[in-house]
KOLROBA-217086 format. One record per residue (C-alpha): x, y, z. Coordinates in steps of 0.05 Angstrom, whole numbers, plus 32768, in hexadecimal, padded with zeros to 4 digits. Layout:
<sites>
XYZ
...
</sites>
This chain:
<sites>
80767F1B868C
80447F518687
80037F478671
7FE47F80863C
7F9C7F8D862D
7F897FC585FF
7F587FF8862C
7F3280358615
7F57807A861C
7F9A80508628
7FC9806E85EE
7FD7803885BB
801E801985B1
80458045857F
8063800A8569
80227FDF855B
80237FEC8509
806C7FCC850A
80507F99853D
801C7F818505
80587F8484CC
80747F4D84F3
802E7F2484F9
80277F3384B3
806B7F15849D
80527ED884CB
80147ECF849F
802F7EDD8462
80597EA48472
80287E6D8480
7FF77E868448
802B7E738416
80427E2C8436
7FFC7E1D842D
80047E2083E2
80517E1A83D7
80607DCB83E1
80287DB983AD
804F7DD98370
80907DB38396
806F7D778393
80737D608345
80C07D6A8355
80C67D4C8396
80A57D0F8380
80D37CFE833F
81107D0C8370
80FD7CED83B3
80D47CB28392
80947CC583B7
80517CA2839F
800B7CD0839F
80037CAE83E4
80467CC98403
80387D0D83D7
7FF77D0A83F8
801E7D068442
80497D3B8434
80107D718424
7FD87D518460
80147D498494
80177D9584A0
7FCA7D9C849A
7FB97D5E84CD
7FE97D7D8503
7FCC7DBC84F7
7F8E7DB38500
7F957D858538
7FBE7DB98562
7F9A7DF8854B
7F6D7DFB8585
7F9A7DE685BB
7FD27E1885A2
7FA37E5585A9
7F8E7E3D85F0
7FDA7E308601
7FDF7E8885E9
7FAA7E9C8616
7FC67E6E8651
800E7E7F8648
80157EB68622
80077EC585DD
804A7EE685C4
80767EAC85EB
804B7E7485C1
804D7EA18580
80957E9D8589
80997E5A8594
80687E4A8555
80937E72852B
80DA7E4C8547
80B37E02853E
809C7E1D84F1
80E77E3184E6
81057DF68500
80D57DC984D7
80E27DED84A6
812B7DDD84AA
81247D9984AD
80F67D92846F
812F7DBD8446
81677D84845E
81377D49845C
81517D208427
811A7CE78434
80C97CE5842B
80B47CD3846F
80ED7D0A848C
80C77D3B845C
808A7D23847E
809F7D2A84C3
80B67D7384B2
80707D828498
80537D6A84D9
80857D9B8503
80747DD584D6
80257DC384E7
80367DCB8532
80557E138520
80217E2184FC
7FEE7E138524
80077E3D855D
80167E778532
7FD07E79850F
7F9F7E838544
7FD37EB9856A
7FE57EE88535
7F967EFF853E
7F8E7EFA8587
7FCA7F2B8595
7FA67F63856C
7F787F7B859E
7FB07F9185CE
7FCB7FAE8595
7F987FD3857B
7F567FF38591
7F187FEB8579
7F1B8028853B
7F5780048520
7F467FBF852F
7F237FA584F6
7F557FC584C6
7F8C7FA584E5
7F727F6084E2
7F5D7F6A84A1
7FAA7F7A848F
7FB77F3784B0
7F8B7F12848C
7F967F2B8450
7FE37F178453
7FC27ECF845E
7F937ED0841E
7FD27EEA83FB
80057EBA8414
7FDA7E8883DF
7FE07E9F839F
802D7EAC83B1
80407E6E83C8
80347E4A8381
805F7E7C8363
80987E878395
80977E3A8393
809E7E38834C
80D77E6B834A
81027E43837B
81017DFF835E
81187E22831D
814F7E3A832E
81607E0E8372
81577DBE8396
810D7DB083AD
81287DC283F4
81297E0A83EC
80DD7E0A83EF
80E57DFC843A
81267E288447
80FA7E618431
80D27E648477
81167E638497
81287EB48493
80D97EC48492
80CF7E9F84D7
810D7EBB84EE
80F47F0384E9
80B27EF284FB
80D67EDE853C
81047F188543
80C57F4B853A
80997F248565
80C97F2F859F
80DC7F6F8594
80957F898583
805D7F6D859E
80467F6F85EA
80337F2F8610
7FE97F22861A
7FCA7EE6863D
7F7D7ED78650
7F827EAE868B
7F377EA1868E
7F3D7E75864C
7F307E27864E
7F667DF68659
7F8A7DD58627
7F697D8E8636
7FA17D4E8623
7F727D1D8613
7F477D4385DF
7F797D5A85BA
7F9F7D1385B8
7F557CF885A0
7F4B7D3B8569
7F967D1F8550
7F917CDB8556
7F447CD88538
7F5F7D0884FA
7FAD7CE684ED
7F847CA484EA
7F4F7CBC84C1
7F767CDD848C
7FA47CAC848F
7F707C718480
7F547C9B8444
7FA57CA6842A
7FB07C598427
7F6B7C46840C
7F817C3D83C5
7FBB7C0E83DD
7F8F7BDE840A
7F477BED83EA
7F127C19840A
7EF07BD3841E
7F2F7BB3843F
7F2B7B978487
7F6A7BCD8499
7F447C0A8472
7EFD7BFD8493
7F297BF884DD
7F507C3484D7
7F0D7C5684BC
7EE87C3684F6
7F197C4A8530
7F1A7C90850E
7ED97C96851B
7ED87C7F8567
7F107CAB8577
7EEA7CE88557
7EA07CD5857A
7ED07CD285B9
7EEA7D1585B3
7E9C7D2D85A5
7E887D1385DF
7EC17D288613
7EAF7D6D85F1
7E687D708604
7E6F7D608642
7EAA7D7F8656
7E9A7DC48684
7EC07DFE865D
7ECD7DC68616
7F107DDA85F5
7EE07DC985AE
7EA77DEF85BC
7E787DB08593
7E317DDA85B1
7E3F7E118580
7E2E7DE38546
7DEB7DE0855E
7DE37E2B8549
7DC37E2484FC
7DE07E5384E5
7E2A7E4884FD
7E237DF884E1
7E097E0984A0
7E3B7E3C8490
7E797E1A84AE
7E687DDC8484
7E6D7E038445
7EA77E22845D
7ECB7DE1846F
7EAE7DBD8429
7ECB7E008409
7F097DF38423
7EFF7D9B840E
7F027DB683CD
7F337DED83C5
7F647DB983E6
7F607D7E83C0
7F657DB08383
7F9A7DCE8399
7FBB7D898399
7FA87D6C8354
7FB67DA28329
80007DA68331
800E7D648312
7FDF7D6D82E0
80047DB382CD
80467D9B82D3
80467D5382C0
800F7D518291
801A7D988267
80637D998279
805F7DE0829E
80A27DE382C4
809A7DF78311
80987E428312
80667E4082CF
80317E1182F8
80327E418336
80277E7A8301
7FF67E5082E1
7FCA7E428323
7FBE7E96832A
7F787E8C8307
7F5B7E678347
7F7B7E978373
7F637ED7834C
7F287EC48346
7F207EB58391
7F457EF883AB
7F147F1F8376
7ED87EFC8394
7EE87F0883DC
7EE67F4D83D4
7EA47F5183AC
7E817F1783E4
7E6F7F458422
7E547F8783F1
7E287F4883CF
7E167F2F8410
7E027F788428
7DD77F8083EA
7DB47F2D83E6
7DC27F0C8421
7DF47ED9843D
7DC77EA08427
7DC27EB383D7
7E0E7EBB83D5
7E257E8683F3
7DFB7E5383CC
7E0E7E7C8386
7E5A7E6D83A2
7E5B7E2D83AC
7E2C7E2B836B
7E577E478341
7E8C7E1C8361
7E6C7DDC8346
7E5B7DFA8302
7EAF7E038303
7EBE7DC08319
7E8A7D9982EA
7EAC7DCA82AF
7EF07DB482C4
7EDB7D6582BE
7EE37D6E8274
7F267D7A8276
7F557D4C825B
7F987D438246
7F927D60820E
7F687DA5821F
7FA67DD1822E
7FAF7E088262
7F7C7E31823F
7F417E0E825B
7F607DFC82A2
7F687E4482A8
7F1A7E538294
7F017E2682C7
7F327E3182F7
7F1D7E8582FB
7ED47E6F8307
7EE17E438339
7F0C7E78835D
7ED07EA88355
7E9E7E72837B
7ED27E6583B4
7ED87EAA83C2
7E877EB283BF
7E7B7E7A83F1
7EB87E7A841B
7EB87EC58437
7E6E7EC48447
7E6D7E7D8460
7EA57E9D848F
7E867EDA84A8
7E3E7EC584B0
7E5F7E8A84DE
7E847EBE8502
7E4D7EEC850C
7E1E7EAD852D
7E517EAC8566
7E417ED285A4
7E797EFE85BD
7E8A7ECF85FC
7E937E9585CB
7EB47EB98591
7EF57E99859A
7EE27E5385A3
7EAB7E578566
7EE77E74853C
7F177E40854E
7EE37E058544
7ED67E1F84FC
7F237E2884E6
7F2A7DE38500
7EF17DC884D4
7F0D7DEC849A
7F557DC584A7
7F327D8B84B3
7F0D7D96846F
7F477DA38448
7F727D69845F
7F387D378457
7F327D5D8411
7F7B7D428402
7F767D07841A
7F357CF283FA
7F3E7D1683B9
7F857D0083B7
7F777CB183C5
7F417CB3838B
7F6B7CD0835A
7FA07CA1836F
7F7B7C65835E
7F5D7C808320
7F9E7C8B8307
7FB77C46831F
7F727C2182F5
7F7C7C4C82BC
7FC77C4C82AE
7FE17C1C8279
80207BF88295
801E7BB78257
80637BA9824B
808B7BC38292
80A47B9682C4
807A7B90830C
80AD7BBE8328
80A97BF782EF
80597BEB82F1
80547BF2833B
80857C358337
80637C598301
80187C438323
80337C7A8360
80247CBB8336
802C7CD582EF
806F7CF48308
80867CAC8312
80627C9882D5
808E7CCC82AC
80C57CB982C6
80C37C6B82C0
80AD7C758271
80F17C9A826C
811D7C6C8287
80FC7C2F8265
80EE7C54821F
80A77C518220
808A7C9281FF
803C7C658202
80497C68824F
804E7CBC8253
800C7CBC822B
7FE97C90825A
7FFB7CAA8296
7FE57CF28275
7F9C7CD48268
7FA37CAC82A6
7FAB7CE782D5
7F7F7D1582A7
7F3F7CE682BA
7F567CE18306
7F4F7D298307
7F0D7D2382E6
7EEA7CFC8316
7F0C7D28834A
7EE67D648335
7EA97D3A832A
7EB47D308378
7EBB7D7C8382
7E807D858356
7E557D5D8385
7E737D7B83CA
7E637DC383B7
7E197DB38395
7E107D9383E3
7E227DCA83FA
7DF97DF883D3
7DB97DDB83DD
7DCF7DCA8433
7DDE7E178430
7D9F7E308409
7D707DFA842B
7D8E7E0D8476
7DBA7E51847B
7D817E888498
7D6D7EB08466
7D837EF3848E
7DB37F1F8471
7DFE7F18849C
7E117F4484C7
7E4A7F7084CB
7E857F4984E9
7E917F608530
7ED17F8D853A
7F0C7F57853F
7EF27F1D851C
7F177F0984E0
7F007F298494
7EF47EF48463
7F1D7F0C842E
7F577EEE8458
7F347EB88471
7F307E988431
7F7D7E8E8435
7F7E7E7A847C
</sites>
């Protein structure tokens, strides 16, 4: 296979914009897959009998595998060919999507989501890394902006596409829709993309990859299962302890490696560390919100799946509008002020949202969702840009990989921790008096399950109790989100260097973009 690199003075590939279209299709598919399942979860919970913990795993299986494998996946592309690994990633994603569409129980769905996470981990870093071989410096920034915007656009499209599919087809259609998109991406990559490699990149460390996957998986598992066993119970503490030991071993191994896969030394750079923490905590809050909101809109307020997807648009709209305004604001006021302001706005939105009740109606929810979207956009865009701008050219790849990995970890922990908090609060507040033990246990699994039990048992009081219990749990989740946002704002204002951020280097991901990755 011929290795291609772009050299000044060489005629650019005339197919480069068609090749970019193939990459855009791939990133768009991954973008809406990040949010399409959230709208489907209430429906799947009712038809598969999935409790809150199982719903968390259906959402988290993808994110945990994605975060654990993204760094080694990028290195595999560098060593063995980026086009080859990109095609392999799309093929794995296609296979996982097909398996998810055919699944008939919760375990099969979780396994399919994990397989999709493997594919996503290959596709995401390699989609950006092939661009330098296609575009010269003059066109590269535009190309990166286009492909990154596709990822961001996928987030608001996900709930709408998912809602429409659920209104017209069975829940497996939210997986099946990925199959033609991935197949189109494979064909386009084979026909249009040149092969590129970087033989000088670090080798994939199997031990570090295993420690990452095992440590993150055990951490998320412990958090999700904690409401069932109790946070202070020996099984929970044992799993948390084992996860921390595995992750500590990972850090020690990577710090001693001559060419680490996970460049932990970059965290010694204050600008990179603080911006990365801010971006990670924003993903923690965003992922948690996108997990807890659909059941409120669908089960408590009574909207159908498509209506639920449409009603999430104020969040995405605010995010995209603020993402466009963030860069001019940074140029005028500086990154520290803009990121700090964004996190403060996000905290205010979460505190406002904490006043939501079962009787609030959608108008109030749309208000604080819009404000939250603005806070997300103002915070995550300059934080991502600022983190990347602190990296020297020879460590841009390892630094961006570390940043994206930590963001995905923040998302996985957000779903696990905030979902577990919601589950425990819902179960504690739910009034199951008069129900059999089996019916009470089933009703305590989720608000969707409680509605189903109430319908079968003819207990209208259980519906009202479930709605108020869920609203109470969501209030606690939003208070934690507000606290996380305020802590992030204080870290940024107190420790982020005050200099205005430098413009991103050619070929770096532009942020609007990264808001959606």
